[in-house]
C-alpha atoms as one frame of an Amber mdcrd trajectory, in Angstrom:
protein
 110.606 107.548 131.954 112.282 104.228 133.910 109.810 101.880 132.001 111.072
 103.573 128.486 114.620 102.938 129.839 113.844  99.507 130.658 112.983  98.420
 127.010 115.688 100.499 125.806 118.287  98.292 127.898 116.152  95.397 127.185
 116.527  96.217 122.946 120.165  96.685 123.696 120.872  93.884 124.871 119.352
  92.135 122.739 121.062  93.955 119.793 124.302  92.670 121.252 123.612  89.489
 121.616 122.592  89.164 118.154 125.834  90.883 116.704 127.549  88.191 118.708
 125.894  85.590 116.912 127.288  86.542 113.884 130.343  84.561 114.347 131.061
  81.126 116.525 133.325  83.315 118.657 130.455  83.719 121.099 129.495  80.121
 121.206 132.907  79.110 121.666 133.220  81.068 124.495 129.791  79.790 125.561
 130.934  75.786 125.350 134.209  76.774 127.164 132.917  78.039 130.051 130.645
  74.889 130.658 134.080  73.172 130.182 133.205  71.836 126.669 130.321  69.706
 128.140 127.899  71.619 126.731 127.848  71.286 122.594 125.617  73.908 121.210
 123.939  73.234 117.693 120.655  73.912 115.951 119.193  70.886 114.873 122.596
  69.706 113.658 123.956  72.924 112.257 125.965  75.352 113.884 123.657  78.064
 116.057 125.423  81.490 114.428 125.178  83.551 111.442 121.913  84.816 109.675
 119.536  82.475 111.012 120.745  82.543 114.448 120.490  86.970 114.163 117.010
  86.512 112.624 116.055  83.959 115.059 117.226  86.171 118.354 115.535  89.191
 116.998 112.281  87.823 116.240 111.865  86.215 119.532 111.845  89.928 121.079
 109.981  90.908 117.929 107.420  88.497 119.255 107.659  89.682 122.913 106.793
  93.343 121.618 104.126  91.976 119.607 102.323  89.944 122.004 102.266  93.277
 124.365 101.180  95.008 121.230  97.807  92.906 121.664  97.534  93.056 125.505
  97.963  96.845 125.840  95.347  97.552 122.783  92.643 100.032 124.583  94.945
 101.402 127.268  93.909 104.612 128.011  95.061 105.415 131.329  96.858 103.542
 134.245  93.318 103.136 135.836  93.075 100.293 132.856  94.396  97.260 134.936
  96.444  96.391 132.119  98.899  99.642 132.341 100.443  97.345 135.060 102.016
  95.098 132.112 103.478  97.827 130.445 105.184  99.534 133.260 105.635  96.571
 135.877 105.635  92.718 135.998 109.267  92.820 134.660 110.658  90.081 136.364
 107.704  87.773 134.551 108.142  89.743 130.984 111.724  89.132 131.343 111.367
  85.396 131.762 108.887  85.476 128.770 111.340  87.701 126.752 113.991  84.284
 126.665 111.624  81.850 126.448 111.128  83.394 123.375 114.641  82.951 122.360
 114.782  79.536 123.401 111.810  78.923 121.477 112.701  80.385 118.425 115.440
  77.999 118.081 113.405  74.762 117.638 111.646  76.518 114.681 112.931  75.195
 111.291 115.421  77.354 109.551 113.472  77.708 106.274 111.083  80.017 108.338
 113.702  82.475 109.298 115.590  82.659 105.856 111.935  83.506 104.406 111.204
  85.553 107.659 114.484  87.436 107.713 114.616  88.412 103.445 111.209  89.824
 103.083 109.299  90.041 106.409 112.404  91.766 108.623 113.545  93.464 105.157
 109.950  95.358 104.900 109.767  96.357 108.837 113.348  97.276 108.955 112.111
 100.137 105.907 109.217 101.155 107.735 111.685 101.953 111.123 113.527 103.968
 108.575 110.811 106.015 107.206 109.575 106.678 110.542 112.184 107.823 111.907
 112.849 110.430 108.929 109.175 111.120 109.014 110.144 111.948 112.999 113.540
 113.886 112.066 111.402 116.420 109.812 108.445 116.944 112.437 111.262 117.464
 114.907 112.519 120.437 112.768 109.240 122.068 112.478 108.753 121.580 116.187
 111.803 123.304 116.896 111.733 126.314 114.983 108.216 126.871 115.975 108.765
 126.239 119.817 111.765 128.882 119.346 109.308 131.406 117.168 106.440 131.417
 120.134 108.928 132.200 122.555 110.227 135.158 120.492 106.675 135.985 119.616
 105.027 135.921 122.916 108.215 136.987 124.953 110.267 139.433 122.748 113.282
 137.002 124.441 116.814 137.993 122.700 118.307 134.828 124.573 115.754 132.784
 122.371 116.304 134.917 119.589 120.232 134.105 119.330 119.569 130.615 120.009
 117.509 129.824 117.073 119.628 132.414 115.013 123.324 130.266 116.446 121.774
 127.081 116.299 120.767 127.173 112.713 124.589 129.201 111.644 126.006 126.113
 113.875 123.893 123.132 111.894 124.699 124.975 108.509 128.730 125.317 109.231
 128.691 121.633 110.675 127.065 120.599 107.549 129.382 122.130 104.763 132.599
 121.042 107.414 131.615 117.305 107.263 131.142 118.123 103.272 134.675 119.519
 102.593 136.222 116.628 105.357 134.005 114.078 102.574 135.571 115.561  99.852
 139.369 115.663 100.981 139.362 112.261 102.602 136.582 110.199 100.982 136.572
 111.351  97.370 139.645 110.629  95.454 139.765 109.599  92.016 138.463 106.079
  91.422 135.444 107.147  94.103 132.782 108.014  91.899 130.002 106.565  94.554
 131.050 108.357  96.913 131.862 112.077  94.861 128.071 111.490  93.472 126.767
 110.615  96.585 128.420 113.793  98.164 127.567 115.936  95.596 123.875 115.051
  95.345 123.888 115.996  99.210 125.145 119.674  98.836 122.722 120.454  96.023
 119.591 118.950  97.345 121.056 120.691 100.554 121.210 124.166  98.743 117.303
 123.760  97.073 115.809 123.254 100.033 117.325 126.228 101.978 116.108 128.188
  98.581 113.133 126.594  98.818 112.558 127.810 102.778 113.067 131.226 102.296
 110.776 131.398  99.125 108.664 134.443  98.847 105.695 131.938  97.952 106.877
 129.468 100.835 106.645 132.148 102.832 103.392 133.303 102.170 101.802 129.928
 102.863 103.705 129.277 105.934 105.284 132.224 107.379 107.088 130.021 110.088
 109.381 128.122 107.420 112.639 128.936 107.494 116.673 128.396 107.407 116.244
 127.159 111.282 114.230 123.646 109.814 116.430 123.081 106.779 119.497 123.698
 108.919 118.143 120.558 110.979 117.547 118.605 108.268 120.498 119.817 106.476
 123.119 118.853 109.177 121.554 115.090 110.042 121.450 114.222 106.159 125.213
 115.323 105.779 126.034 112.962 108.676 123.830 110.290 107.067 125.736 110.839
 103.934 129.251 110.883 106.003 128.241 107.905 108.295 127.962 105.970 104.566
 131.450 107.012 103.147 133.229 106.067 106.140 131.351 102.791 106.926 131.709
 101.497 103.140 134.401  98.791 102.308 137.135  99.666 101.296 137.762  97.392
  97.978 138.103 100.568  95.718 140.217 102.436  98.465 138.235 105.044  98.996
 137.567 104.631 102.925 140.913 105.673 104.846 139.287 105.198 107.683 139.063
 101.438 108.071 142.834 101.708 107.100 144.439 103.701 109.316 143.205 101.751
 112.121 145.739  99.999 113.885 143.420  97.998 116.617 140.775  96.432 114.057
 139.035  94.458 116.772 138.737  97.693 119.382 137.745  99.870 116.471 134.574
  96.818 115.579 133.615  96.713 118.950 133.062  99.924 120.136 131.805 100.826
 116.551 128.983  97.932 117.321 128.019  99.399 120.847 127.818 102.931 119.676
 125.423 101.252 117.065 122.903  99.706 119.282 123.126 102.238 121.835 122.097
 104.989 118.876 119.208 102.372 117.758 117.987 102.342 121.125 117.873 105.241
 121.655 116.379 106.251 118.474 113.759 103.842 119.033 112.795 105.157 122.641
 112.450 108.208 120.899 110.091 107.778 118.256 108.186 105.089 120.302 107.079
 108.177 122.786 107.046 110.852 119.945 103.469 111.950 120.513 102.017 113.586
 117.616 103.349 110.501 115.597 101.660 107.516 117.746  98.010 109.885 118.226
  98.490 109.734 122.147  95.489 110.165 123.465  93.792 111.396 127.211  90.556
 110.908 128.424  90.466 114.664 129.215  90.958 116.139 126.311  88.974 118.816
 125.145  88.155 121.167 121.930  89.766 124.292 121.807  87.597 127.038 121.089
  88.856 129.478 117.809  90.190 132.684 118.574  87.928 135.004 117.381  84.673
 132.819 118.571  86.050 132.447 122.658  86.323 136.449 121.956  82.604 136.840
 120.775  81.432 135.252 123.833  83.733 136.560 126.405  85.132 133.385 127.000
  88.556 131.854 128.474  89.993 129.487 125.506  92.910 127.980 127.122  93.179
 126.254 130.850  96.222 126.788 132.950  96.997 122.669 133.022  99.494 123.685
 136.698  96.284 124.830 138.086  93.739 122.310 137.112  94.832 119.701 140.339
  94.174 122.528 142.559  90.685 124.180 141.123  89.478 120.384 141.615  90.045
 120.687 145.590  88.830 123.793 146.083  85.677 122.822 144.344  85.567 119.229
 145.841  86.355 121.325 149.253  83.381 123.608 148.676  81.408 120.639 147.505
  81.652 119.343 150.952  80.855 121.943 152.826  77.538 122.266 151.284  76.658
 119.070 152.232  76.490 118.097 148.340  79.010 115.500 148.695  80.355 113.034
 151.199  83.591 114.335 153.261  85.340 110.542 151.889  85.323 112.740 147.845
  88.486 114.481 149.445  89.942 111.243 150.255  89.104 109.898 146.678  90.386
 112.650 145.624  93.713 112.283 146.997  93.818 108.678 145.800  94.120 109.847
 142.677  97.032 111.627 142.935  98.745 108.546 144.269 100.046 105.807 142.359
  98.433 102.441 141.682 101.578 100.907 141.862 101.200 100.636 145.775 104.908
 102.280 146.121 103.265 105.669 147.439 104.673 106.999 144.183 102.957 109.846
 142.099 100.994 108.548 139.096 101.073 110.911 136.146  98.898 108.206 133.899
  96.045 108.324 135.661  94.264 111.411 133.951  95.179 109.904 130.626  98.755
 108.230 129.040 101.725 109.927 127.990 102.051 107.676 124.872 100.040 105.040
 123.431 101.456 101.826 124.518 100.310  99.779 121.727 101.923 101.581 118.911
 105.251 102.130 121.503 105.398  98.311 120.935 104.786  98.448 117.311 107.837
 100.684 116.912 109.991  98.512 119.031 109.071  95.604 116.693 109.918  96.825
 113.862 113.104  98.401 115.438 114.027  94.349 116.154 113.505  94.025 112.068
 116.334  96.938 111.225 118.608  94.954 113.916 118.066  91.946 111.618 118.558
  93.524 109.195 121.663  95.890 109.705 123.255  93.265 110.977 122.722  90.326
 108.345 122.087  91.824 104.530 125.172  91.428 102.506 127.345  90.385 105.018
 129.908  87.834 104.401 130.091  85.597 107.383 132.948  83.535 106.148 135.289
  86.268 106.774 134.220  87.888 109.696 136.847  87.025 112.200 136.272  87.000
 115.759 133.170  89.896 115.522 131.609  91.274 112.649 131.611  95.046 111.924
 128.234  96.257 112.526 126.787  98.361 108.896 130.218  97.532 106.876 128.600
  96.828 103.697 127.371  98.648 100.480 124.039  97.758 101.140 123.965  99.837
 104.422 125.769 102.595 102.660 123.188 102.626 100.043 120.529 102.743 103.148
 121.912 105.405 104.666 122.331 107.911 101.273 119.200 107.263 100.036 117.586
 107.693 103.568 119.031 111.054 103.391 117.276 112.073 100.006 114.221 110.471
 100.951 114.339 112.555 104.090 115.184 115.900 102.045 111.623 114.851  99.665
 109.535 114.827 103.141 110.799 118.106 104.304 110.649 119.751 101.020 106.788
 118.106 100.820 106.214 119.648 104.152 107.042 123.147 102.592 105.150 122.782
  99.116 102.151 120.896 100.532 100.610 124.369 101.972 101.166 125.958  98.683
  99.752 123.817  96.642  96.529 122.161  98.766  95.779 125.767 100.488  92.252
 124.747 101.510  93.684 121.502 102.994  95.830 123.549 105.055  93.400 126.614
 106.203  94.873 129.067 103.287
């Protein structure tokens, strides 16, 4: 956990630095701190704006790309390269900062191409991955609750499932009403269309999730998953209309803010925190990243297990005790030397030299290389979010993050894509029953 938090903090710091590089304010302050002794320029040009943001994020992306290559094939902490993931923080920070400095010596033309094409493509991949993980989370949450209800006949979990479903639907409709009242006045055709389309699709996917045919092929499908997808997509739509420019008098939030600078700063920091958290969650999602462990096993089918009188599960909490007991019996019988017990104890200790418990000696909890690929895509998203369609001439001391029509449309379309992915997860077992075991 500490490792993942550390990488998230680095991404957060890098994102905030990138945001500050949008305007000359940060560089003027830095020059002032040096008593005007240092004048910061890049090949005779000012070091802020589109290219500066691309430079900073390219540096962190290069850092994660390097770690991706170095950590390929690491399956457990027994691999010496695993220390690169969980340790050497001082050298890694120095390398990252070195990459940042190095990027300011790369010609500006490179970043013009990188930002307009490659970073934009990486940003779209990051957004798509987030939507896929959202749908996966919705199904996982509902299936988890249903499993608790079926196995333990738990009224508490039944209440949690029903309560969360009703709560998310209530919140979705409440946000829709608020959007119609404040953001869908006359002349706001874009907002009216986005809000209405979101509401219609919300009702459609809810109906599909409880359709008899869908229930026949996927009995665990239902309103619980639909509610989670609906509340997130409605939030995306509300975020889109509340962050769009106010050139058509469709965003009262901008006009109502008395302390514009404070609101921009707070909004930027909250956005960066959200990106850092989302990236860390996505990068460690085992299902999406295909985590593997060296002690994986193939589970017997229930019918096959019953036929042979075999137990098809192994309690994970008792594996260590069973192994220790088997080793003690082997030592007492003379089959193994007494040092085997010491070796087993060593397996329970951390390999970092701090005496802590190492829970990845049997297998990593997530795929290290793919972890850094996700962070690489996140740097592309940050760079694209900060620079796409930004008016650098009128940003003032601080630039508002995501307050462009481009960012608003990305959120609106992302909601539609999420609905599409979820709908496909419902109808796929119906259209391809053989592939899903029906």
